[in-house]
PDB file with SEQRES, HELIX, SHEET and CRYST1 records, atoms N, CA, C and O in Angstrom:
SEQRES   1 A   60  UNK UNK UNK UNK UNK UNK UNK UNK UNK UNK UNK UNK UNK          
SEQRES   2 A   60  UNK UNK UNK UNK UNK UNK UNK UNK UNK UNK UNK UNK UNK          
SEQRES   3 A   60  UNK UNK UNK UNK UNK UNK UNK UNK UNK UNK UNK UNK UNK          
SEQRES   4 A   60  UNK UNK UNK UNK UNK UNK UNK UNK UNK UNK UNK UNK UNK          
SEQRES   5 A   60  UNK UNK UNK UNK UNK UNK UNK UNK                              
HELIX    1 AA1 UNK A    3  UNK A    5  5                                   3    
HELIX    2 AA2 UNK A   38  UNK A   42  1                                   5    
SHEET    1 AA1 4 UNK A  31  UNK A  35  0                                        
SHEET    2 AA1 4 UNK A  21  UNK A  26 -1                                        
SHEET    3 AA1 4 UNK A   6  UNK A  17 -1                                        
SHEET    4 AA1 4 UNK A  52  UNK A  58 -1                                        
CRYST1    1.000    1.000    1.000  90.00  90.00  90.00 P 1           1          
ATOM      1  N   UNK A   1       0.852  -1.207   0.021  1.00  0.00           N  
ATOM      2  CA  UNK A   1      -0.032  -0.012   0.033  1.00  0.00           C  
ATOM      3  C   UNK A   1       0.877   1.161  -0.018  1.00  0.00           C  
ATOM      4  O   UNK A   1       1.899   1.183   0.667  1.00  0.00           O  
ATOM      5  N   UNK A   2       0.525   2.179  -0.839  1.00  0.00           N  
ATOM      6  CA  UNK A   2       1.306   3.333  -1.002  1.00  0.00           C  
ATOM      7  C   UNK A   2       1.121   4.304   0.218  1.00  0.00           C  
ATOM      8  O   UNK A   2       0.071   4.345   0.858  1.00  0.00           O  
ATOM      9  N   UNK A   3       2.201   5.071   0.488  1.00  0.00           N  
ATOM     10  CA  UNK A   3       2.239   6.082   1.597  1.00  0.00           C  
ATOM     11  C   UNK A   3       1.081   7.007   1.481  1.00  0.00           C  
ATOM     12  O   UNK A   3       0.448   7.330   2.486  1.00  0.00           O  
ATOM     13  N   UNK A   4       0.772   7.459   0.266  1.00  0.00           N  
ATOM     14  CA  UNK A   4      -0.251   8.447   0.086  1.00  0.00           C  
ATOM     15  C   UNK A   4      -1.632   7.942   0.254  1.00  0.00           C  
ATOM     16  O   UNK A   4      -2.551   8.760   0.280  1.00  0.00           O  
ATOM     17  N   UNK A   5      -1.881   6.617   0.377  1.00  0.00           N  
ATOM     18  CA  UNK A   5      -3.163   6.017   0.708  1.00  0.00           C  
ATOM     19  C   UNK A   5      -3.497   6.093   2.119  1.00  0.00           C  
ATOM     20  O   UNK A   5      -4.645   5.811   2.462  1.00  0.00           O  
ATOM     21  N   UNK A   6      -2.580   6.462   3.026  1.00  0.00           N  
ATOM     22  CA  UNK A   6      -2.883   6.574   4.477  1.00  0.00           C  
ATOM     23  C   UNK A   6      -3.624   7.727   4.901  1.00  0.00           C  
ATOM     24  O   UNK A   6      -3.481   8.813   4.339  1.00  0.00           O  
ATOM     25  N   UNK A   7      -4.448   7.540   5.910  1.00  0.00           N  
ATOM     26  CA  UNK A   7      -5.198   8.699   6.557  1.00  0.00           C  
ATOM     27  C   UNK A   7      -4.538   9.034   7.844  1.00  0.00           C  
ATOM     28  O   UNK A   7      -4.321   8.163   8.687  1.00  0.00           O  
ATOM     29  N   UNK A   8      -4.217  10.269   8.009  1.00  0.00           N  
ATOM     30  CA  UNK A   8      -3.508  10.683   9.300  1.00  0.00           C  
ATOM     31  C   UNK A   8      -4.531  11.437  10.219  1.00  0.00           C  
ATOM     32  O   UNK A   8      -5.199  12.382   9.797  1.00  0.00           O  
ATOM     33  N   UNK A   9      -4.610  10.978  11.458  1.00  0.00           N  
ATOM     34  CA  UNK A   9      -5.535  11.536  12.461  1.00  0.00           C  
ATOM     35  C   UNK A   9      -4.747  11.744  13.792  1.00  0.00           C  
ATOM     36  O   UNK A   9      -3.752  11.079  14.082  1.00  0.00           O  
ATOM     37  N   UNK A  10      -5.276  12.719  14.571  1.00  0.00           N  
ATOM     38  CA  UNK A  10      -4.707  12.924  15.879  1.00  0.00           C  
ATOM     39  C   UNK A  10      -5.608  12.207  16.862  1.00  0.00           C  
ATOM     40  O   UNK A  10      -6.811  12.041  16.657  1.00  0.00           O  
ATOM     41  N   UNK A  11      -4.935  11.773  17.988  1.00  0.00           N  
ATOM     42  CA  UNK A  11      -5.700  11.109  19.068  1.00  0.00           C  
ATOM     43  C   UNK A  11      -4.945  11.207  20.354  1.00  0.00           C  
ATOM     44  O   UNK A  11      -3.888  11.823  20.492  1.00  0.00           O  
ATOM     45  N   UNK A  12      -5.600  10.525  21.312  1.00  0.00           N  
ATOM     46  CA  UNK A  12      -4.986  10.527  22.692  1.00  0.00           C  
ATOM     47  C   UNK A  12      -4.967   9.078  23.181  1.00  0.00           C  
ATOM     48  O   UNK A  12      -5.967   8.378  23.025  1.00  0.00           O  
ATOM     49  N   UNK A  13      -3.939   8.637  23.727  1.00  0.00           N  
ATOM     50  CA  UNK A  13      -3.788   7.242  24.371  1.00  0.00           C  
ATOM     51  C   UNK A  13      -4.581   7.199  25.579  1.00  0.00           C  
ATOM     52  O   UNK A  13      -4.351   7.942  26.533  1.00  0.00           O  
ATOM     53  N   UNK A  14      -5.575   6.283  25.557  1.00  0.00           N  
ATOM     54  CA  UNK A  14      -6.398   6.138  26.777  1.00  0.00           C  
ATOM     55  C   UNK A  14      -6.149   4.866  27.565  1.00  0.00           C  
ATOM     56  O   UNK A  14      -6.674   4.666  28.661  1.00  0.00           O  
ATOM     57  N   UNK A  15      -5.296   3.980  26.944  1.00  0.00           N  
ATOM     58  CA  UNK A  15      -5.021   2.764  27.651  1.00  0.00           C  
ATOM     59  C   UNK A  15      -3.785   2.119  27.078  1.00  0.00           C  
ATOM     60  O   UNK A  15      -3.639   2.067  25.856  1.00  0.00           O  
ATOM     61  N   UNK A  16      -2.899   1.631  27.898  1.00  0.00           N  
ATOM     62  CA  UNK A  16      -1.657   0.983  27.515  1.00  0.00           C  
ATOM     63  C   UNK A  16      -1.879  -0.560  27.562  1.00  0.00           C  
ATOM     64  O   UNK A  16      -2.263  -1.085  28.607  1.00  0.00           O  
ATOM     65  N   UNK A  17      -1.638  -1.289  26.433  1.00  0.00           N  
ATOM     66  CA  UNK A  17      -1.838  -2.728  26.450  1.00  0.00           C  
ATOM     67  C   UNK A  17      -0.473  -3.430  26.206  1.00  0.00           C  
ATOM     68  O   UNK A  17       0.526  -2.782  25.894  1.00  0.00           O  
ATOM     69  N   UNK A  18      -0.467  -4.736  26.356  1.00  0.00           N  
ATOM     70  CA  UNK A  18       0.886  -5.450  26.283  1.00  0.00           C  
ATOM     71  C   UNK A  18       1.417  -5.312  24.866  1.00  0.00           C  
ATOM     72  O   UNK A  18       0.659  -5.066  23.929  1.00  0.00           O  
ATOM     73  N   UNK A  19       2.790  -5.479  24.712  1.00  0.00           N  
ATOM     74  CA  UNK A  19       3.463  -5.636  23.533  1.00  0.00           C  
ATOM     75  C   UNK A  19       3.374  -4.359  22.734  1.00  0.00           C  
ATOM     76  O   UNK A  19       3.056  -4.418  21.546  1.00  0.00           O  
ATOM     77  N   UNK A  20       3.651  -3.149  23.352  1.00  0.00           N  
ATOM     78  CA  UNK A  20       3.637  -1.886  22.673  1.00  0.00           C  
ATOM     79  C   UNK A  20       2.358  -1.585  21.854  1.00  0.00           C  
ATOM     80  O   UNK A  20       2.393  -0.982  20.782  1.00  0.00           O  
ATOM     81  N   UNK A  21       1.265  -2.033  22.414  1.00  0.00           N  
ATOM     82  CA  UNK A  21       0.065  -1.783  21.761  1.00  0.00           C  
ATOM     83  C   UNK A  21      -0.794  -0.751  22.672  1.00  0.00           C  
ATOM     84  O   UNK A  21      -0.691  -0.750  23.898  1.00  0.00           O  
ATOM     85  N   UNK A  22      -1.569   0.041  22.030  1.00  0.00           N  
ATOM     86  CA  UNK A  22      -2.325   1.041  22.755  1.00  0.00           C  
ATOM     87  C   UNK A  22      -3.738   1.199  22.247  1.00  0.00           C  
ATOM     88  O   UNK A  22      -4.013   0.952  21.073  1.00  0.00           O  
ATOM     89  N   UNK A  23      -4.646   1.615  23.135  1.00  0.00           N  
ATOM     90  CA  UNK A  23      -5.952   1.994  22.745  1.00  0.00           C  
ATOM     91  C   UNK A  23      -5.959   3.515  22.629  1.00  0.00           C  
ATOM     92  O   UNK A  23      -5.585   4.230  23.559  1.00  0.00           O  
ATOM     93  N   UNK A  24      -6.380   3.973  21.501  1.00  0.00           N  
ATOM     94  CA  UNK A  24      -6.297   5.410  21.149  1.00  0.00           C  
ATOM     95  C   UNK A  24      -7.676   5.945  20.737  1.00  0.00           C  
ATOM     96  O   UNK A  24      -8.372   5.386  19.889  1.00  0.00           O  
ATOM     97  N   UNK A  25      -8.041   7.112  21.417  1.00  0.00           N  
ATOM     98  CA  UNK A  25      -9.278   7.777  21.099  1.00  0.00           C  
ATOM     99  C   UNK A  25      -9.018   8.833  20.150  1.00  0.00           C  
ATOM    100  O   UNK A  25      -8.312   9.787  20.481  1.00  0.00           O  
ATOM    101  N   UNK A  26      -9.565   8.740  18.909  1.00  0.00           N  
ATOM    102  CA  UNK A  26      -9.326   9.690  17.799  1.00  0.00           C  
ATOM    103  C   UNK A  26     -10.222  10.945  17.977  1.00  0.00           C  
ATOM    104  O   UNK A  26     -11.129  10.983  18.808  1.00  0.00           O  
ATOM    105  N   UNK A  27      -9.916  11.956  17.155  1.00  0.00           N  
ATOM    106  CA  UNK A  27     -10.661  13.294  17.299  1.00  0.00           C  
ATOM    107  C   UNK A  27     -12.128  13.084  17.003  1.00  0.00           C  
ATOM    108  O   UNK A  27     -12.925  13.816  17.590  1.00  0.00           O  
ATOM    109  N   UNK A  28     -12.599  12.131  16.126  1.00  0.00           N  
ATOM    110  CA  UNK A  28     -13.968  11.875  15.874  1.00  0.00           C  
ATOM    111  C   UNK A  28     -14.566  10.930  16.955  1.00  0.00           C  
ATOM    112  O   UNK A  28     -15.633  10.362  16.720  1.00  0.00           O  
ATOM    113  N   UNK A  29     -13.968  10.760  18.030  1.00  0.00           N  
ATOM    114  CA  UNK A  29     -14.479   9.906  19.159  1.00  0.00           C  
ATOM    115  C   UNK A  29     -14.469   8.417  18.860  1.00  0.00           C  
ATOM    116  O   UNK A  29     -15.032   7.653  19.644  1.00  0.00           O  
ATOM    117  N   UNK A  30     -13.899   7.988  17.836  1.00  0.00           N  
ATOM    118  CA  UNK A  30     -13.718   6.522  17.506  1.00  0.00           C  
ATOM    119  C   UNK A  30     -12.535   6.089  18.421  1.00  0.00           C  
ATOM    120  O   UNK A  30     -11.611   6.852  18.699  1.00  0.00           O  
ATOM    121  N   UNK A  31     -12.632   4.795  18.872  1.00  0.00           N  
ATOM    122  CA  UNK A  31     -11.476   4.228  19.696  1.00  0.00           C  
ATOM    123  C   UNK A  31     -10.829   3.132  18.817  1.00  0.00           C  
ATOM    124  O   UNK A  31     -11.547   2.250  18.345  1.00  0.00           O  
ATOM    125  N   UNK A  32      -9.563   3.154  18.592  1.00  0.00           N  
ATOM    126  CA  UNK A  32      -8.790   2.106  17.748  1.00  0.00           C  
ATOM    127  C   UNK A  32      -7.697   1.545  18.627  1.00  0.00           C  
ATOM    128  O   UNK A  32      -7.249   2.167  19.590  1.00  0.00           O  
ATOM    129  N   UNK A  33      -7.289   0.358  18.264  1.00  0.00           N  
ATOM    130  CA  UNK A  33      -6.067  -0.306  18.712  1.00  0.00           C  
ATOM    131  C   UNK A  33      -5.013  -0.032  17.855  1.00  0.00           C  
ATOM    132  O   UNK A  33      -5.114  -0.287  16.655  1.00  0.00           O  
ATOM    133  N   UNK A  34      -3.832   0.548  18.419  1.00  0.00           N  
ATOM    134  CA  UNK A  34      -2.755   0.928  17.512  1.00  0.00           C  
ATOM    135  C   UNK A  34      -1.434   0.361  18.154  1.00  0.00           C  
ATOM    136  O   UNK A  34      -1.409   0.017  19.336  1.00  0.00           O  
ATOM    137  N   UNK A  35      -0.387   0.281  17.364  1.00  0.00           N  
ATOM    138  CA  UNK A  35       1.002   0.064  17.840  1.00  0.00           C  
ATOM    139  C   UNK A  35       2.001   1.010  17.318  1.00  0.00           C  
ATOM    140  O   UNK A  35       1.698   1.762  16.392  1.00  0.00           O  
ATOM    141  N   UNK A  36       3.140   1.022  17.835  1.00  0.00           N  
ATOM    142  CA  UNK A  36       4.105   2.091  17.492  1.00  0.00           C  
ATOM    143  C   UNK A  36       4.891   1.566  16.300  1.00  0.00           C  
ATOM    144  O   UNK A  36       4.970   0.370  16.022  1.00  0.00           O  
ATOM    145  N   UNK A  37       5.469   2.556  15.613  1.00  0.00           N  
ATOM    146  CA  UNK A  37       6.212   2.184  14.367  1.00  0.00           C  
ATOM    147  C   UNK A  37       7.571   1.579  14.847  1.00  0.00           C  
ATOM    148  O   UNK A  37       7.979   1.739  15.997  1.00  0.00           O  
ATOM    149  N   UNK A  38       8.244   0.873  13.887  1.00  0.00           N  
ATOM    150  CA  UNK A  38       9.545   0.281  14.082  1.00  0.00           C  
ATOM    151  C   UNK A  38      10.545   1.253  14.510  1.00  0.00           C  
ATOM    152  O   UNK A  38      11.321   0.884  15.392  1.00  0.00           O  
ATOM    153  N   UNK A  39      10.662   2.455  14.029  1.00  0.00           N  
ATOM    154  CA  UNK A  39      11.589   3.451  14.378  1.00  0.00           C  
ATOM    155  C   UNK A  39      11.465   3.917  15.813  1.00  0.00           C  
ATOM    156  O   UNK A  39      12.469   4.148  16.488  1.00  0.00           O  
ATOM    157  N   UNK A  40      10.254   4.053  16.272  1.00  0.00           N  
ATOM    158  CA  UNK A  40      10.047   4.367  17.691  1.00  0.00           C  
ATOM    159  C   UNK A  40      10.404   3.232  18.543  1.00  0.00           C  
ATOM    160  O   UNK A  40      10.947   3.481  19.619  1.00  0.00           O  
ATOM    161  N   UNK A  41      10.176   2.033  18.211  1.00  0.00           N  
ATOM    162  CA  UNK A  41      10.505   0.883  18.898  1.00  0.00           C  
ATOM    163  C   UNK A  41      12.008   0.718  19.089  1.00  0.00           C  
ATOM    164  O   UNK A  41      12.489   0.414  20.181  1.00  0.00           O  
ATOM    165  N   UNK A  42      12.751   0.933  17.968  1.00  0.00           N  
ATOM    166  CA  UNK A  42      14.127   0.810  17.932  1.00  0.00           C  
ATOM    167  C   UNK A  42      14.796   1.811  18.839  1.00  0.00           C  
ATOM    168  O   UNK A  42      15.802   1.479  19.465  1.00  0.00           O  
ATOM    169  N   UNK A  43      14.282   3.026  18.938  1.00  0.00           N  
ATOM    170  CA  UNK A  43      14.838   4.058  19.824  1.00  0.00           C  
ATOM    171  C   UNK A  43      14.308   4.164  21.208  1.00  0.00           C  
ATOM    172  O   UNK A  43      14.621   5.082  21.966  1.00  0.00           O  
ATOM    173  N   UNK A  44      13.440   3.129  21.538  1.00  0.00           N  
ATOM    174  CA  UNK A  44      12.944   3.036  22.935  1.00  0.00           C  
ATOM    175  C   UNK A  44      12.135   4.294  23.292  1.00  0.00           C  
ATOM    176  O   UNK A  44      12.353   4.848  24.370  1.00  0.00           O  
ATOM    177  N   UNK A  45      11.248   4.753  22.472  1.00  0.00           N  
ATOM    178  CA  UNK A  45      10.400   5.917  22.733  1.00  0.00           C  
ATOM    179  C   UNK A  45       9.266   5.415  23.637  1.00  0.00           C  
ATOM    180  O   UNK A  45       8.573   4.439  23.351  1.00  0.00           O  
ATOM    181  N   UNK A  46       9.131   6.129  24.713  1.00  0.00           N  
ATOM    182  CA  UNK A  46       7.987   5.633  25.690  1.00  0.00           C  
ATOM    183  C   UNK A  46       6.748   6.454  25.378  1.00  0.00           C  
ATOM    184  O   UNK A  46       6.819   7.656  25.121  1.00  0.00           O  
ATOM    185  N   UNK A  47       5.613   5.771  25.407  1.00  0.00           N  
ATOM    186  CA  UNK A  47       4.278   6.409  25.177  1.00  0.00           C  
ATOM    187  C   UNK A  47       3.455   6.055  26.327  1.00  0.00           C  
ATOM    188  O   UNK A  47       3.278   4.868  26.602  1.00  0.00           O  
ATOM    189  N   UNK A  48       2.911   7.038  27.056  1.00  0.00           N  
ATOM    190  CA  UNK A  48       2.135   6.926  28.329  1.00  0.00           C  
ATOM    191  C   UNK A  48       0.712   7.189  28.055  1.00  0.00           C  
ATOM    192  O   UNK A  48       0.354   7.785  27.039  1.00  0.00           O  
ATOM    193  N   UNK A  49      -0.129   6.736  28.981  1.00  0.00           N  
ATOM    194  CA  UNK A  49      -1.465   7.136  28.922  1.00  0.00           C  
ATOM    195  C   UNK A  49      -1.743   8.574  29.060  1.00  0.00           C  
ATOM    196  O   UNK A  49      -1.297   9.164  30.044  1.00  0.00           O  
ATOM    197  N   UNK A  50      -2.485   9.241  28.109  1.00  0.00           N  
ATOM    198  CA  UNK A  50      -2.644  10.673  28.202  1.00  0.00           C  
ATOM    199  C   UNK A  50      -1.910  11.408  27.057  1.00  0.00           C  
ATOM    200  O   UNK A  50      -2.225  12.551  26.725  1.00  0.00           O  
ATOM    201  N   UNK A  51      -0.912  10.701  26.465  1.00  0.00           N  
ATOM    202  CA  UNK A  51      -0.021  11.247  25.471  1.00  0.00           C  
ATOM    203  C   UNK A  51      -0.921  11.575  24.128  1.00  0.00           C  
ATOM    204  O   UNK A  51      -1.817  10.821  23.749  1.00  0.00           O  
ATOM    205  N   UNK A  52      -0.599  12.679  23.526  1.00  0.00           N  
ATOM    206  CA  UNK A  52      -1.281  13.006  22.202  1.00  0.00           C  
ATOM    207  C   UNK A  52      -0.394  12.334  21.166  1.00  0.00           C  
ATOM    208  O   UNK A  52       0.832  12.408  21.239  1.00  0.00           O  
ATOM    209  N   UNK A  53      -1.041  11.665  20.183  1.00  0.00           N  
ATOM    210  CA  UNK A  53      -0.333  10.964  19.212  1.00  0.00           C  
ATOM    211  C   UNK A  53      -0.970  11.210  17.759  1.00  0.00           C  
ATOM    212  O   UNK A  53      -2.124  11.615  17.623  1.00  0.00           O  
ATOM    213  N   UNK A  54      -0.155  10.941  16.741  1.00  0.00           N  
ATOM    214  CA  UNK A  54      -0.646  10.982  15.431  1.00  0.00           C  
ATOM    215  C   UNK A  54      -0.750   9.578  14.846  1.00  0.00           C  
ATOM    216  O   UNK A  54       0.244   8.854  14.842  1.00  0.00           O  
ATOM    217  N   UNK A  55      -1.931   9.163  14.348  1.00  0.00           N  
ATOM    218  CA  UNK A  55      -2.168   7.864  13.864  1.00  0.00           C  
ATOM    219  C   UNK A  55      -2.339   7.817  12.417  1.00  0.00           C  
ATOM    220  O   UNK A  55      -3.080   8.604  11.828  1.00  0.00           O  
ATOM    221  N   UNK A  56      -1.651   6.887  11.823  1.00  0.00           N  
ATOM    222  CA  UNK A  56      -1.853   6.633  10.326  1.00  0.00           C  
ATOM    223  C   UNK A  56      -2.679   5.418  10.204  1.00  0.00           C  
ATOM    224  O   UNK A  56      -2.385   4.341  10.721  1.00  0.00           O  
ATOM    225  N   UNK A  57      -3.788   5.660   9.453  1.00  0.00           N  
ATOM    226  CA  UNK A  57      -4.874   4.518   9.262  1.00  0.00           C  
ATOM    227  C   UNK A  57      -4.946   4.207   7.876  1.00  0.00           C  
ATOM    228  O   UNK A  57      -4.985   5.121   7.052  1.00  0.00           O  
ATOM    229  N   UNK A  58      -4.969   2.955   7.515  1.00  0.00           N  
ATOM    230  CA  UNK A  58      -5.190   2.571   6.033  1.00  0.00           C  
ATOM    231  C   UNK A  58      -6.682   2.524   5.773  1.00  0.00           C  
ATOM    232  O   UNK A  58      -7.432   2.107   6.655  1.00  0.00           O  
ATOM    233  N   UNK A  59      -7.117   2.907   4.677  1.00  0.00           N  
ATOM    234  CA  UNK A  59      -8.563   2.936   4.302  1.00  0.00           C  
ATOM    235  C   UNK A  59      -9.076   1.487   3.986  1.00  0.00           C  
ATOM    236  O   UNK A  59     -10.061   1.338   3.263  1.00  0.00           O  
ATOM    237  N   UNK A  60      -8.460   0.507   4.485  1.00  0.00           N  
ATOM    238  CA  UNK A  60      -8.738  -0.911   4.288  1.00  0.00           C  
ATOM    239  C   UNK A  60      -9.976  -1.343   4.972  1.00  0.00           C  
ATOM    240  O   UNK A  60     -10.345  -2.515   4.900  1.00  0.00           O  
TER     241      UNK A  60                                                      
END                                                                             
C-alpha cells in the first residue's frame, strides 16, 4: 500500500496494552487499537496514557 493512501488523524492514548499496543481515542471519538512504528520501537520511545499521538490509518 502506498504512503499516500494513508489517513492521518490525531488522537490520545487512553489505555496501554501489552506488546507496545495502545488503545487510542481519535478526534472523531472513535477508539482504535494501535501499535508504535519500528523506528520508535528501535529508539525506545516511551508512550504513556494521556499522550497525544498522530495515527496513520489505512482505508482498508
